C-alpha positions as CSV (number, residue, x, y, z in Angstrom):
1,M,284.8,160.6,198.6
2,S,286.6,157.4,199.8
3,R,287.2,154.4,197.5
4,K,285.1,152.2,199.7
5,S,282.1,154.9,199.7
6,A,282.4,155.2,195.9
7,N,282.3,151.4,195.7
8,S,279.2,151.1,197.8
9,L,277.4,153.8,195.8
10,N,278.1,152.1,192.5
11,I,277.0,148.8,193.9
12,G,273.8,150.6,195.3
13,R,273.1,152.3,191.8
14,L,273.5,149.0,190.0
15,L,271.1,147.1,192.2
16,L,268.8,150.2,191.9
17,E,268.7,150.3,188.1
18,G,268.8,146.6,187.6
19,R,266.1,146.0,190.3
20,A,263.7,144.4,187.8
21,F,266.3,141.7,186.7
22,F,267.3,140.9,190.2
23,A,263.8,140.6,191.3
24,L,263.0,138.2,188.6
25,I,266.0,136.1,189.4
26,A,264.9,136.2,193.2
27,I,261.3,135.2,192.3
28,I,262.3,132.2,190.2
29,A,264.8,131.1,192.9
30,V,262.4,131.3,195.7
31,F,259.4,129.6,193.9
32,S,261.8,127.0,192.5
33,F,262.7,126.1,196.0
34,L,259.0,126.1,197.0
35,S,257.8,123.9,194.3
36,P,259.5,121.2,192.1
37,N,257.1,121.9,189.2
38,Y,258.1,125.7,189.0
39,F,261.4,125.3,187.5
40,T,260.6,123.4,184.3
41,V,260.5,124.4,180.6
42,S,257.0,123.6,180.1
43,N,255.9,125.8,183.0
44,F,258.1,128.5,181.9
45,L,256.5,128.6,178.5
46,I,253.0,128.4,180.0
47,M,253.9,131.4,182.4
48,A,255.4,133.3,179.6
49,S,252.1,132.9,177.4
50,H,250.3,134.5,180.4
51,V,252.8,137.4,180.7
52,A,252.5,138.0,176.9
53,I,249.1,139.7,177.4
54,Y,250.4,141.9,180.3
55,G,253.5,142.6,178.2
56,I,251.9,143.7,174.9
57,L,249.6,146.1,177.0
58,A,252.9,147.3,179.0
59,I,254.7,148.2,175.5
60,G,251.9,150.6,174.7
61,M,251.8,151.9,178.1
62,L,255.5,152.6,178.0
63,L,255.2,154.7,174.8
64,V,252.4,156.8,176.6
65,I,254.3,157.1,179.7
66,L,257.6,158.1,178.0
67,N,255.5,160.9,176.5
68,G,254.6,162.1,180.0
69,G,251.0,160.6,179.8
70,I,249.0,157.9,181.3
71,D,246.3,155.4,179.4
72,L,243.8,154.0,182.0
73,S,241.6,152.8,179.0
74,V,243.8,149.9,178.0
75,G,242.1,147.1,179.9
76,S,238.6,148.3,178.6
77,V,240.1,148.5,175.0
78,L,241.2,144.9,175.5
79,A,237.6,143.8,176.5
80,L,235.9,146.0,173.7
81,S,238.4,144.5,171.1
82,G,237.7,141.0,172.2
83,V,234.0,141.4,172.3
84,M,234.1,142.8,168.8
85,A,236.2,139.9,167.6
86,G,233.8,137.6,169.1
87,A,230.7,139.4,167.6
88,M,232.5,139.2,164.2
89,M,233.2,135.4,164.7
90,Q,229.5,134.9,165.3
91,G,228.7,136.5,161.8
92,V,228.0,140.0,160.7
93,E,224.2,140.5,160.1
94,V,223.3,142.7,157.2
95,G,219.6,143.5,157.8
96,P,218.6,145.1,154.3
97,L,220.0,141.9,152.5
98,G,218.9,139.4,155.2
99,M,222.2,137.8,155.1
100,I,224.9,137.1,157.6
101,F,228.5,137.5,156.7
102,Y,231.3,135.5,158.3
103,L,234.8,137.4,158.1
104,P,237.9,135.4,157.8
105,V,240.1,135.4,160.8
106,W,242.7,137.8,159.3
107,G,239.9,140.1,158.5
108,V,238.6,140.0,162.1
109,V,242.1,140.9,163.4
110,V,242.4,143.8,160.9
111,V,239.1,145.2,161.9
112,T,239.7,144.5,165.7
113,C,243.0,146.7,165.5
114,A,241.4,149.2,163.6
115,I,238.8,149.5,166.4
116,G,241.7,149.9,168.8
117,A,243.4,152.3,166.8
118,L,240.2,154.4,166.6
119,V,239.8,154.5,170.3
120,G,243.4,155.5,170.8
121,A,243.0,158.3,168.3
122,V,240.1,159.5,170.4
123,N,242.4,159.5,173.4
124,G,245.3,161.3,171.5
125,V,243.0,164.0,170.1
126,L,241.3,164.7,173.4
127,I,244.9,165.2,175.0
128,G,246.9,166.5,172.2
129,W,244.6,168.9,170.5
130,F,241.9,169.7,173.3
131,K,244.4,169.6,176.3
132,V,242.3,167.3,178.5
133,P,244.5,165.9,181.2
134,A,245.5,162.4,180.3
135,F,244.3,161.0,183.5
136,V,240.7,162.4,182.8
137,A,240.5,161.9,179.1
138,T,241.5,158.1,179.4
139,L,239.4,157.5,182.5
140,G,236.3,158.8,180.6
141,V,237.2,156.6,177.6
142,M,237.8,153.7,179.8
143,Y,234.1,153.7,181.0
144,V,232.8,154.4,177.5
145,A,234.7,151.4,176.0
146,R,233.7,149.1,178.9
147,G,229.9,150.3,178.5
148,V,230.1,149.7,174.7
149,A,231.4,146.1,175.4
150,L,228.6,145.5,177.9
151,L,226.0,146.9,175.6
152,Q,227.4,144.7,172.6
153,T,227.0,141.5,174.6
154,N,224.2,142.6,177.0
155,G,226.7,141.4,179.8
156,L,227.2,137.9,178.5
157,T,230.1,136.2,177.0
158,Y,230.8,135.0,173.5
159,N,231.6,131.3,173.7
160,N,233.2,128.9,171.2
161,L,235.0,131.2,168.9
162,S,236.8,128.3,167.1
163,G,234.8,128.9,164.1
164,K,233.3,126.4,161.5
165,P,235.4,125.2,158.4
166,E,232.1,125.3,156.3
167,L,231.9,129.3,157.1
168,G,235.7,129.8,156.5
169,N,236.2,131.6,159.7
170,T,238.6,128.9,161.6
171,G,241.7,129.4,163.0
172,F,241.0,132.0,165.7
173,D,242.5,129.9,168.4
174,W,245.8,130.0,166.6
175,L,247.1,132.9,168.5
176,G,246.2,131.3,172.0
177,F,247.2,127.7,171.5
178,N,249.6,127.1,168.6
179,R,253.3,126.9,168.9
180,L,256.2,127.6,166.6
181,A,259.4,125.5,167.4
182,G,257.8,124.6,170.7
183,I,257.3,128.4,171.7
184,P,253.7,129.7,172.1
185,I,252.6,132.2,169.5
186,A,251.7,134.8,172.0
187,V,255.1,134.8,173.2
188,I,256.6,135.3,169.8
189,V,254.1,138.1,169.2
190,L,255.3,139.7,172.3
191,F,259.0,139.3,171.3
192,V,258.4,140.7,167.8
193,L,256.4,143.7,169.1
194,A,259.2,144.4,171.9
195,V,261.9,144.3,169.1
196,L,260.0,146.4,166.9
197,T,259.4,149.1,169.6
198,W,263.1,148.9,170.7
199,L,264.2,149.7,167.0
200,M,261.6,152.5,166.8
201,L,262.7,154.1,170.0
202,S,266.6,153.7,169.5
203,R,266.8,154.1,165.6
204,S,264.2,156.4,164.4
205,S,263.5,160.1,164.6
206,F,260.0,159.4,166.3
207,G,261.9,157.5,169.0
208,R,264.1,160.8,169.7
209,W,261.0,163.0,169.3
210,L,259.2,160.9,171.9
211,Y,261.9,161.1,174.5
212,A,262.4,164.8,173.9
213,S,258.7,165.6,174.2
214,G,258.4,163.4,177.3
215,G,261.4,164.9,179.0
216,N,260.5,168.6,178.2
217,E,257.4,169.2,176.0
218,R,257.9,172.9,175.8
219,A,261.6,172.7,174.9
220,A,260.7,170.0,172.4
221,D,258.1,172.2,170.7
222,L,260.4,175.0,170.5
223,S,262.9,172.7,168.9
224,G,260.7,171.6,166.1
225,V,259.5,168.4,167.4
226,P,255.9,167.7,166.2
227,V,254.6,167.4,169.9
228,K,251.0,166.8,168.9
229,R,251.6,164.3,166.4
230,V,253.8,162.2,168.7
231,K,251.3,162.6,171.4
232,I,248.4,161.4,169.2
233,T,250.5,158.5,167.6
234,V,251.6,157.0,171.0
235,Y,247.8,156.7,172.2
236,V,247.0,155.0,168.7
237,I,249.8,152.7,169.2
238,S,248.5,152.0,172.7
239,G,245.1,151.3,171.4
240,V,246.3,149.0,168.5
241,L,248.4,147.0,171.1
242,S,245.4,146.8,173.5
243,A,243.5,145.4,170.7
244,V,246.1,142.8,169.8
245,A,246.1,141.8,173.6
246,G,242.6,141.4,173.5
247,L,242.8,139.0,170.4
248,V,245.4,137.0,172.2
249,L,243.3,136.7,175.5
250,S,240.2,135.9,173.4
251,S,242.1,133.2,171.5
252,Q,243.5,131.7,174.8
253,L,240.1,131.3,176.4
254,T,238.3,130.8,173.1
255,S,235.8,133.3,174.5
256,A,235.2,137.1,174.8
257,G,233.3,138.8,177.6
258,P,232.9,142.4,178.4
259,T,234.5,142.2,181.9
260,A,237.9,140.8,180.5
261,G,240.9,143.1,181.3
262,T,239.5,144.6,184.7
263,T,242.5,146.2,186.3
264,Y,244.8,145.4,183.6
265,E,245.6,148.8,183.1
266,L,247.2,148.9,186.6
267,T,249.1,145.8,185.8
268,A,250.5,147.6,182.7
269,I,251.5,150.8,184.5
270,A,252.9,148.5,187.3
271,A,255.2,146.6,184.7
272,V,256.4,149.7,183.3
273,V,257.2,151.3,186.7
274,I,258.9,148.1,188.0
275,G,261.1,148.2,184.6
276,G,262.4,151.6,185.8
277,A,260.7,154.0,183.7
278,A,259.8,157.6,185.2
279,L,256.2,158.5,185.4
280,T,257.3,162.1,184.7
281,G,258.1,160.9,181.2
282,G,261.4,160.9,179.0
283,R,262.9,157.8,180.8
284,G,262.3,154.2,180.3
285,T,263.3,151.1,178.1
286,V,261.6,148.4,176.4
287,L,263.9,145.7,178.1
288,G,263.0,147.2,181.5
289,T,259.1,147.1,180.8
290,M,259.4,143.4,179.7
291,L,261.5,142.6,182.8
292,G,258.7,144.2,184.8
293,A,255.9,142.4,183.1
294,F,257.7,139.1,183.7
295,V,258.2,140.1,187.3
296,I,254.6,140.5,187.8
297,G,253.7,137.4,185.7
298,F,256.1,135.1,187.3
299,L,255.0,136.2,190.7
300,S,251.4,135.7,190.2
301,D,251.7,132.3,188.6
302,G,254.2,131.2,191.3
303,L,251.8,132.1,194.0
304,V,249.1,130.0,192.2
305,I,251.5,127.2,192.1
306,I,252.2,127.1,195.6
307,G,248.6,127.3,196.5
308,V,248.5,130.8,198.0
309,S,245.1,132.5,198.4
310,S,244.0,134.9,195.8
311,Y,243.4,137.4,198.4
312,W,247.2,137.3,199.5
313,Q,248.2,137.2,195.9
314,T,246.6,140.7,195.5
315,V,248.5,141.9,198.8
316,F,251.9,140.7,197.4
317,T,251.2,142.1,194.0
318,G,250.3,145.5,195.5
319,A,253.4,145.5,197.8
320,V,255.8,144.9,194.7
321,I,254.1,147.8,193.1
322,V,254.5,150.2,196.0
323,L,258.1,149.0,196.3
324,A,258.7,149.9,192.7
325,V,257.2,153.3,193.0
326,L,259.4,153.9,196.0
327,M,262.3,152.7,194.2
328,N,261.7,155.1,191.3
329,S,261.3,158.0,193.6
330,I,264.7,157.3,195.1
331,Q,266.2,156.9,191.5
332,Y,264.6,159.8,189.9
333,G,264.1,162.1,193.0
334,K,267.0,162.3,195.5
335,G,269.4,160.6,193.2
336,A,268.7,162.8,190.2
337,R,269.3,165.9,192.4
338,R,272.5,164.6,193.8
339,S,273.9,164.2,190.4
């Protein structure tokens, strides 16, 4: 192979592997040219707070995909978690005592995360122990979670979740509206979760087990990796992160509805794929997933800022996803065979 061909190959591989980063730079450049309101610190912070919801879901989805699975229930768990948090903010009625208890916000957060973990555990047990295909198991749980959310609210929305000082349940809007050093709390939550996940994947035995079981589950099992435990754990984490995303979204809207998070599971999968993870498992990074989430978020918000129709927004987003899957196929298909 000539030096010129080798250089071209290296440049092509660099562009392929860094596609999420280059796509994000291109999106920022294009929309900054089209709108003077796009390239401002305040707008970036607002867009980042929107991305935080996708990003939190995408972190959980990354772990599941690294394990060679898929989780279609994250959007419904987000809605269920938000609805349950909203219900607790309205007060928990205890029939026999004829009393209504109002949980403090930290109690609402803990219980909501526990609900997400429970739903994730159901997914994990179905897939890990009963060998139900991940697509089928999480599809069924998706419908169940959405149905429970609709039953809980009778199809309506919980509004005005700011709470009342005399009831001791104020502060729910802290996640959605407060800032620390000028940075939205939601963005800080996303950053902390991303760093913790990166540390888990790169510095812990669980991270090594996850990559091993996702790359070759049979070989990992024979090597002593607790494959079932790893599988259940990633779905539990995905459920908890879906609950956190539901809390953030409900806090930003100060309301919780059973239809929230519709198609968010597809957005989370898209962020992971755009970030370069292999849908077959065993390959992917937290950094790539975060870049993928920002690509989708900044693209969607940019289209809104320049006044593009919501229908065209769907077309553009879908085209980006298809292109990302195509590039993944090139990277992990032909490229893998050549190496």
